Structures are given as C-alpha cells and as structure tokens.
N, C-alpha and C positions, 0 to 999 in steps of 0.2 A: 281436688283445683288446677294441679297438673293435668290430668287425663281431659279434662274440657281444654285446656288450653292444644294439645295434642293435637284434639277434635278440631276446633276452627283453622289450627294451621292445615291440616290436610281437605278442609274444604276448602281452605282460601287455596293449595296446592294444586286444586282439581279444577275451581275455578279459572286459574289462569291457564292453563292447561288446555280446558274450553275452548278460554277468547283469544286461542294465538293461530298467527295464520301468517307463514313465513315464504319466502322466495327468495331470487335471483335479485340483485338490486339492478344489476344492469344488465340487459341483453345486446350482443352485435353479432350482424348478420351478413348477407351479402345480396342484393338484388338478385330476384328469379329465383330463390331459395325458399323451402317450406322455416318458417320459423315456429321452434317448440318452445312454449314456457311453461313452467311447473312451479306450481303452487301447494304443499301441506301444510294439511289443515288435523285436527285432532280427530280421532274417531268419534266423539260425541255429533260434530258435526256432520256426520257421513250422509243422513238424509236431506239436510237442507242444497239450498237450490245457490249451486257455482255460479257469479257472474265474470265476464271480461267488460272492462269499460275504459272509455281512453279519454283522454284530461289530465289537465293538471290538479286539479282539486277535484274530489270525490262527488260535492255536492254537486260539479256541475259539469259530472265528465259525463257522456254518449255511452250508454249501454251498447256494445258489439253482439254478444251474445248471452242468452242464458243458457241455463242444462238442463231447464223445466221446456222451452221452446223447439220444435220440431225442427230436427238437421238440414234439411229438404231447404228452407228458410237461408240460412248463410252456408252456401257449399264453400266457399272459399274459409272458412271460419270455423273449427271444429271444438268442441271441449269433448275429452275424454276423464271422465270421473271414477278415479280406481277407489272405490269404497273400501276394500277390505286392506289396502294400504295408506290411506290417509291422503290421495293424492289426486289433483286434477291438472290438466295437461292440456293448453292451448295450442292448438296448430294455426298457422295462418300458411297460407298457400301462396306463392308467386309472390314472396315481397316486392312491395318496391321503396324507393325512397321516401315518398311521400307517406309510407307509414311510420317513420321514424316518430319520436315522442313519449309522452306519457302516458301509464298503461294503469289499471288497477286490476288485482285480484281481489275480489269478493266472494262473502259467503253473505247470504239474507237469512238476518232471524227476527224471531218476535222480539228480542229484548233490543238487541244493539247488532247491528250490519258490521261484519268484521270486514275490515279492507287490509291489504300491503300494496303500495304503489312501487313500480320499477322503470325503469327508461330504455327504450328499444333503441337500437340504433343502427340503420341498413344503409349499408353505402355502396354506391357505385365505383368507386377507385378501388377499392378491393379486387374486381371483376378484373381495370385494365393492370394492379399490382401482380395479378396472378399469372394472367394470359404472357404477362411479359416475363417473368423467375420461368415458365414453362417453356416459351419459345430459347430463352438461353439455355436451358439444361438441353435442352433437344441439339440446340447446334452446337454444344458443346461435348456431347456424346459423339456426334455426328463428326467432329474430326477430331477425336482423342485417337482413332486407330493409325492416322496416318503421324500425328506424334512420336507415338509408341515405336511402331516401325521404321528407324531410321536406323542405317548398317555400321555405323560406328557404335552400337548398344552393347552389343557383346562385348568389345575389350575392355570399354569402360569397367562394366556389372563384374569382368574378370578383374581389371585394376583394383576396383573397391575391395573386391572379396580378398586381394591377397594383404589390403591393408589394418581387413578385422581380424586375418589369421593374425598378422605381426602384433597388432595389441594385443588379442589375448595370450599370446606367445609370451611378450615383456610381462603382461600383468601377474603370469606365475608363475615367474621366476621370480619380482617384487616379490612376494606372499611367501614362497619358501624362503627366501634370505632373510626375509624379516623373523619366521618360525625359525631360523637355527640360529640367529642373531644371542649373547650371552645373556644379554638381560633378560630376551622375553622367559630364557632356561631359568631363571631364576623366579624370574616372578611366577614362572607355573607352582616351582615348589615351596615360596611362600603360601601362594592361592592356597593350596592343600594343608598348608601348616595353621592357619589364619581360621579356616574352616575346622581343621578338630579343634583348634583352642577354642575356639565359639561351644560347640557342641559338648565341650567335657565343663564349661562355664555353665552350660545349662542346666545339665545333671548333678552338680553339687548345688546350683541354686536350689532345686527341686529340693534336695535332698535334704538342706539345711529348713527348708517351708515346712518339712513333713514333720521334723524334728520339732 
C-alpha cells in the first residue's frame, strides 16, 4: 500500500512539473531598445510550439508570433527556443510606448495550453531622464578641475595634516596612560588568577566524574 502511495505521489509531481511555465511578472524597458522576455518550461515540452500573445485575457489575445512559423514573417519579433535549457526568449526590436501592455508566454499542447501572463512597460520619460543625468555628470566633470586647482589648497591640506598628527599623538598618550593605571595592573593579575582557577575547577570536575 505504501509503495502505491509513493508511486502516485511521484506521478503527480512529474505531471505538475510538466505543466509548469514561469517567467517575469513585469518587464520594463526604454523606447527604442530591444525587449527580451524569457519564459522557462519543463523539458517534457521541448518539442511543443511556443507562442507569444498580446492581450489581457488569454482567450481574446492576439498571437504575435509562434515558434513554428517562418522567421521572416515577423522580423521585429523573434522567438529563440533553447530546448536544452528549457527556455524560450522573445525579442522585440525597437520598442515603442504603444508596445506597453499585457502579454502571454504560452506552450501549445494537445491536452491543455500552458500560459503565463506578464506586463510590459516601455517608458519615454526614462530617455529624457537619462539624458538629463548624463548632461549633469558631464558638466560636473568639466568644472571639477577648476574647483580643485585653487591657490590655497596646499596650506589647507598642510594644516589638516597637522591636526591629524596631533590627534593621533594625543590618542597614543591616552592609551599609554590607561595601561599604566594601577587598576589596570590589578585587573591583569586577577584575570590570570581567574583563568587558572577555572582550569583547576574543570580538571577536578572531570576527575570526580570518572571516579
């Protein structure tokens, strides 16, 4: 009876793994870039047809590309199916803001089509933001040499170095005085005595246990 239960559990696990399809729940990109979306599947479905579909509901979505159709029909959208890794990747060239929306990774099977929904966001404001940050960094880099080469920079650095040296000296004096303190000397002796007492106690305790 136990053997049958284990066999049924193994079969259920295999069926569950074979019906799995996963990928990113959300993908973000910039206008003009190539969007790459990868969906992972079980190797049981390596020879099945892979589908890339657009729409909020699967039953009403528009099929953009299938892995069994010629590549020249959709030059801007391609499917690369790596059957050894169990991974198919959809590439969308020259993404626009109108490409934003809901999409489906799907695997066509005779019993039930496997589907996975994700959301794609292609933003235009990211482009202007990146340009602004690049301009700021360029302006900052171009003006930084003038700020660094001031005539009074050397004296300030010399004074700062002197302060650092004085601080380090005062710190070393404080440490040496703390070590010469009588309380510190007594603590060092007591520390070793406590350590020896603990060792002796452990030895006597072990001898007593063996007796």
